[in-house]
N, C-alpha and C positions, 0 to 999 in steps of 0.2 A: 266555356263560353265566358266572355268577359262581361264587364258592366253593361246592364241594360240600358239602351237609351232613354234619356228622359227628356221631357218636354216640359216648358215653362219655367226653368231656371233664369236666373238673371245671365243673360248671354254675354260672354267674353269675346271681344272682336280684337284680332291683331291690330296694334296701332299703325297708323301710316305717318312716316317720318318723312317730311319734305323739305329739301334744301331750297330756301328762297332765293338765295342770290349767290351761292358758290364761294369760292375763295375769294374775298374781298379786301384781304390785306394780308401782308407777310410779316411775322416777327422774326427777322433775321433769318436763321435757318430753320427756323420752326414756321407754324402758320396758326393764324387765327381766322375765324370765319362766323358768319351769321346765318343760322339755320332755326327752323321752328319744328318743334316735335308736337304732333297731333296725336292724342290718344281718344278714340271714340267708343264710347261706353254704351251698349245697349242694355236697356234696363227694364225688359217686359217681366212682371211677376206673374205666376200662376201656378195652379197645382202640380206638385209632381206627378208625371203619369208613366205607367208601364205600357207599352203597345202591346197589342194582341200578339203580333208576329213575334215578338221577343218572348213572350211567356210560352209560345208554341215551340220556340227553339229551346228553351229551357226544359220544357218537359219532354222533348225529344231527346236532349241529354240524359235526362234521369232514366229514361227507357233504355238508351245505349248502354249506361253504365251499370244499371240495375241496382243502384244505391244512391243514396244522398251524399252530400259533402258538406265541409264545414260551413260554407255560407248558404247551403241550400237545404230544407227540410221540406219533406211532403206529408200530408196528413188526408186521411180519407174525408173527415168532417171536422169543423171547428163548434164543437158543443160547449156552450158557456153557462150551463143552467144551475151546475151543482158546485160545491166548494172545490171538490177533486178535479174538476174540469179546469176552474178557473187557476187553481195552483200550477197544474201542468202548463197552461198556458203562459203564466207569469215566468215559470221556469224557463220555459223556451224561448221567450223574448229576452230575458236577462242574458243567456248564453249566448244568442245571436248578436245582442248589442255588444257583448264583450269582444266580438271578433273586430271591431274597430273598423269595419268596411260593410259596404252595402251587403245586405243577407236577407235572405226570402224564405216565406213561409208559404207554400203552395197547397191550397186546400181543394180537394176533389178529386183526388188518385187514390188507387187501390195500393194497399201494403204490397211491397216486393215487385209487383209488375207495372206500377204507375199507370195502369189504364185508367180511363175515367169512370167515375160512378154513375155519371147521368146528371140528373137535377140535385142541386144542394138542398137539403130539406131544412136548412138553419141558415137563415140570412142575418148579416150584419152590416153596420156601417162603420166608418172610421170614427165617428165621435163615440160611438158605443164602445169601441175597443178602447180608445183611449181615456175615457171614463172609467173602464174597469181598471186600466194600469195606473190611473192618477197617483195613488197612494201607495203604491205596492212597489214601485221600483226607484232607487234613489242612486244618482241624481235623476230627475223627472225625465222620461223620455216620451216621444211622440212618434207613432208609428203610421205608414200609409196604408190604406185598404181600397183595394178594388176589386170588382166581380165581372167576370167575363160569361158570355154564353156563346157557344160553338156548335157545330152540326154534331160533335161528339158528347157534348155535355156542358155542365156549368162548372166554371173554376173561380176560385178567388185568390188573390196573391196579397200578403203582408210584407211590405217594405220596412227593413229596420236598418237603421244606420245608427249607432252609437259612436259619437264623436268625443265623449269624456269617459272612457273607461277608467277603473273599473265600474260596473254596474252591480248593484247588490240588491238583495230581497230586502224591502223597507218594513215588511211587517209578517206575522205569522199567518199562514193561511191553511187551515188543516181540513182534510175531508171528513165527511160524516160516516157513520157506519154503513149507511145505505146507499152511498153514493158510487156510481158506475166505475169511477176511478178513485183509487186509494191511493191519492199523493198528498204529501204534505211539504210545505216550506217554511223556514223559519227566518226571522229576521237576522240580517247580517251574513246570509248565505251568498256566496258567488258562484254562479254556474258559468261554464265555458263550453265551447264546441271542440271535440276531438274528432276529426273526420266526421262520420255519420253519427256521432253518440254526444248526447248533452250529459255533462258529469260536472261535480264539484271540483272546484280549482285546486291545483297543487301548490305547494310551497314555492317552487321554482317559477311557475307561472305567475304567482303573486308578487314576486319579487321584481318581475319584469314590468310590471305595471307601476310599480312606485320608483323604479330605478330610472326609468326612460320615459319615454313619450312626450308628447306635447307639452304637458304641466311642467314638465321639468326644463325643457327647452326655452319656455317663455316666463319661467319664475321671475326674472329680473326685470320683465317689463311692465307696463300698467296694469291695473286691474281691467280696465275696458279692453285691452288688447288680449288678455288672457281668456275673457269672457267671449270675445269676438272668435277667437280660435276654438274653444270648446263648444260653444253653441251654434256657431256658425249660421246665423241668420241671413234672411235675403241680404245680397251684396256685400257679405262680410268680407270679401277678398279685397274689394276697393277700401273698405273702411278700415280694414286691417292694415293696409298699405298707408293709408292717411295718417292713422294714429300713430304708427312707429315712425314714419316720417316726421310727423309735427313734433314730437317728443324729441327725436334725437337731433333735429335740426335747431331746437331751441338751444341746445348746448353750444352748438356751433355759432348760432347768432350772438350768444353771450360773450364767446371767446372772441369773437371778430370786435365786438362793441369794447372789451377790455384792451384790445390791441390798440384801436384807435384812441383809447384814453391813456395810453402808455403802461397799462397794467399787465402787459404781458413783457417779460424780458428775454434778451438772448445776447450773449456777448457779442461786441461789434467785430466786424471782420474788415480790416482796411485793404483795399485793392488799389493797384495801379491803373492807370486808364485802360491798357490794353487787356489786362486781366478781366476788368469789369465788363469790357465789350464782350470777351468770350463767355464770361459769366451769364450775362444778361441773354446771349443768345441760346445757351443751354436751358435757361429757365424759360424763354420764349417756347422752346420745344417742349419742355414739361407742360407749361399751361395748356398747349395744344392737345397733348395727350390726355390730359384731365379732361378735357371737354369732350374729347372723343369718347373716353370710357363713360362719361355720364349719358352722353347720347346713347352709345349701345346698350347700356344698362335698362334705360328708360324705354327704349323702343324695342328691344329684344327679350331681355331675362325678366324685367318685371310683367309684361304680359303673359310671356310662358308660365309664370307661377300662378297666374289666374286661371290657366288651362281653358279647354273649349267649352261649349254650351252643355255637352253631355256629361262633363266631369267637374267635380269640385276642385277648387283650388288647392295648393299645396302649401300649407303655414309655413314650414321650413324654407321652402324656395322663395315665397315672399319675404321672410326674414333676411335670407341671404342677399336678395336684390336691394333691399332697403338698406343693409349694412355696407353692400358694396358702394350705394350712391352716397352716404354718409361718409365713408372712408376717402371717397374721392374729394368731398367737400372740407374734411379735414385736412388734405394735402393743400387744398386751396388756401386754407387759412395759413398753413405753414409756409406757403409759397409767400404770402404777405410778409409773415414775420422774418423770413430770410433775407427778403428784400431790403426791409427797414433796418436789418441789422448791419448791411454792408456801408462801408464809409468809402467812397470812391475819391478821387482828386475833385478839386472845386468846380472844374469845368463840367463834370459828369452830374453834379447834384441836381441839376433842372431836369435832366432825363430821368434820373431816379425818382423823381418828385412826380413827374408825368406818369410813371409805371404805377406809383402807389394807388390801390383801390381798384385794380383791374380784376380782381377776383370778386369784387362785390356783385356785380351784376349775376354772373352764373349762379352765386349762392342764394341771392334773391329770386332766382327763378326756381330754385328747388322748394324754397319755402313757400312760392306760389303754388308749385305742384302739390304739396300736401294739401292746401286749402282747397285747390280747385276739385280734387278727388273726392272730398267730402262733400261739397256743395249740392250735386244733385239729391243726394239722399237726406239732406235737411227738408225738402219739401214733401208733402203727403204722397203724392202720386208722380213718382220721377218720369219724367218722359222717357220715351224709348231710345233715343240717342242723344247723347251728351258728348260736346267735343271739348277736349282740355288742350289748350294750346301754350306751349312755353317757348320762349325765344333766347338762344344764347346768340349775342352779337358782340361784335368788336368794340373795346373802349372807345368813348367818344374822341379821344385826343391821341388816338394811335396815329393818324397822319402826321400831327406835329411831332409825335416821338420818333417815327422815320425820318422826317426832316431834320431832327436835331442829331440823330445818328449819322447822317450823311455829312452834317456840317462839321462835327467832330472828326470823322475820318479825313475830311478834305483840310482840316485846319489842326494838325497834330501838334503844331507849336504852341497852341493853347494848354496842353496838358502834358507834353513830353518835357521834363527837366532836362 
């Protein structure tokens, strides 16, 4: 069985992209266009819930396999009265958290047969369990807890999702001599799941925790980005996207400002009139391709990284989508640098000057995207739907530039020596 369906998470809806006015101008052999990108965020918050039918399906699988597995452990009762009971519970939760994926403790099943025991003799609440765990696991971890009643009997399910492994025992907890369970755990111990067993971590497994994973992938990003990845609070997918975009786009904005101040240098390239026309045609194609790339990434790859309502987003896919957007924006800056380094015949200088700054508008729209993604979550109770719209449009003087091209083509005597 895959991931249990969950209700009440921040819903991610695939964005709608609408072309407002189709192809409205042509840049020689390339094309420029005006279109709007709409991203609709649905932002309802609620408790994570496991549905009864999903629990029944999980129990059915346990009975069919006649054993537990890495992400599912079953227990007859959850008794937390003595130190030995508490030590075993903390040990189980630490091991499950170190799976790094949704894992479950199912309460109310007989050993081996996984038949129902009937009524639960010990009741708990989510708050009770998390108070018990509060000072015993590092980093802190919050678990979910639900109880169910069916015709077969009572069940409880504990949902554990460790987003920041490795989790370790934070304090010693030792059984008393008279305790029902003789279990002791010590500060600094790391437990993991091996199929249906909970055991201490091996050296090779410990190396995996520290050599890979999300912490390593985001070690060069901001502290806020890393905390969003590791803690994954409500709406973290959008907030992480906004944080990464905002920081990386700030570098591009500075580069563009330096270019306008003459602080970025590239050696000049002299061209004949005919060469400049061919070069400009190619660069027009490049500009259209970059805008297309931005559109596809924003409307397809970025929302895909947020995933669907029943799934958490993928931090690495979010990072890749943002990096693709930023890479395209860097190419837009390079487009401007290349244009300004070209020295055509005097007759083409007005045309070149018209083209300068054509990449400014799409770059500003990406900056706007970073700001707009963050806006809904700066208010205390985000509304259920929030539309983000960015518009890529033709440069305002493009018609004038096209007219100038036609004029130069019709009057080669102005630039042919």
